[in-house]
N, C-alpha and C positions, 0 to 999 in steps of 0.2 A: 437517470441513466445518462452518462456522457459518452459521446462518440468522439474519441480523440483523433483528430484529423492530422496529426503530425507524427513524425518518426522521431520523437524526442523522449527524453526522460523527464518525468514531471514529479514534483513534490506532492505527495498525497496528504501527509500530515507531519508537523513538526512542533515540538514544545519550544516556543519561542521565549519562555521566561527562564526555565531551569535547564534547558537542553537535555531533558531526560530521554528523549527519543526522536528519531527521524525515520520516516518511511517514504521511500522513493520507488516508483514504477519506472524500471529501466527498460529502454528499447534495446533489444539484442539483435543479432543477425537473423536473417530469414524470418522476419515477421514474428519473432518470439520475444517474450517479455520475461523480466525477472523482477522480483521484489527485494529491495534492499531495506533491511531492518537494522537500525543501529540503537543499541541500548547499553549503558554502563561499559563503555569502551570495548564493546563486543558488536561484531557485525554478523548478521546471518543473511546470506543471499539465498533466496528460494527461487528455483526454476520450476514453476508448476507444470509446464508441459513435459519437462524431462523427468519430473517426479524426484528431483534431488535438491539438496541444500548444502551449503558450505558455511562454515563458521570460522570467523577470524577474530583474534584478539589483538587490538592495536594499543594496548597499554604498554607493549614493548616499543622499541624504536621501529620506525616504518620499515627499515631495511630487514629487520628480523621478524617481520609479520608472519605469523604461523597459521596454517590451515589445521583446524581441529575437527576431527570427525565425531567426537563425542562431546557431551556437555562439559563445560569447564568447572573443575572442582571449586575453585575460589571465586567463581563468578556469582553475581547477584541476579543473573538472568537464568531462567529455566527454559529448557527445550525438550519437547517430547515428540517422538516420531512414531507414528503408527503405520499401518500398511498403506493407507491412502491419505494420510493427514499428517501435517506437522503443526505444532503449536509452540509459539515462543512467547514468554511472558517475563515480567520483572516483578519485584516486590512492591513496586509504586503503582501497580494497577494498569499496566499497559500489556495488552495481549494481541498477538497477530496469529491468526490460524489460517491455514490453506488446506483445502480439501481437493486433492489431486483428481479425484473422480469427477467432480463437477467443474474443475478449473475455476474455483471460487475462493477468494481470500477475504477474511473479515478482520477488522481492527476494532478492539474494544478498549475504551478508556474509562478508568474509574473516575469518581467524582473529584479526585485530587487534581485532575487535568481539566476541570471545567473552565472554559474561557481563556486558556493559555496556549491553545494550539491553533494552527491555521494550515491551510493547503487546499487541494482540490476537494478534500472531505469536508470543508467548511471550518467554522470557528468553534464548534463544540460548546456553545453557550445557550442553546435552546432558543435562540433568537432567529426566526426565519428571515428577518429583514436584512441580516448582515452576512449571510452565507456566501455571497459572491464578492467578498472582499478580496482585493489583490494585494501583493506584497507592500506597496507603497501606502496602503491605508485607504485608498479610494475604492470605489465600487465598479465592477465591470458592467457593461450595458448588454453583453451577450455571451453566449457559451464560448465562442471562439476567442474572444478577448480574455475571458476568465481562464480558460485552459492554457493559453499561450503565456499568461502572466506567471504561471507556476512552473514553467519550463526550467530545468536546472542545467542544461547544457545548450550549446549552439547547435542548431539543427535546421533542416529545411522542411518546410510544409509540404505535405503530399497533396497535390491537386485532387480534390474529392468532389464528386457531384453530390449535391444535396438530394438525398432520396430517403423520404421518411419510410421507416419500417412499417410493413403491414401490421395491423392490430393483431392478427393471428400469430405472428412471429413473437410479439411481445407477450401474448397470452401463453404461448407455449413455453417461453422461458420461465415465466411465473409458475406455470403448472409443474415443470420439472423441479423447480427449487422448492415449492411450497405445498404441492398437492400429491406428488408421487409417494407411495407408501414407503419406499426405501430411502427417501430424502432425509437427511439429518436436520434440515431446516423446517420440516413439517410441524 
């Protein structure tokens, strides 16, 4: 678990070999965040707290960028919307799912993306020793350096007092996600 101490947008994961996908956590106004998912010249921006999403196709010129409320007919990206959930996937094994009830989003990558992505979510190569790699290829010494290295815009750090969460708070989060009978992650 990372506690982002900045009001910045950060790169969660990106395919740095084929540019098949990019996933960015954007900082919005009033302490809200959105998830920017780019695949196959299509962008879906998900606003978990507002329980909405917007889809854009940028294969057209940027001036004519269109907002599309439904799935694109000719797109190789699929999107499904349920009452409390949205799922976006492509044919190459990238899937992003957000559960609005729990304010929880997950990213799943197929084996085709083994070792070719990087970001705050790590390197996706099953090697624990290189998870804290920064964009220039070196390794971060601490969480602050690691999270700041993946910022994608200029922003200011929020002064934050280091206050560890009580164990009970962490246990409650795990309980809600993994033990509650109605949890989809159980």
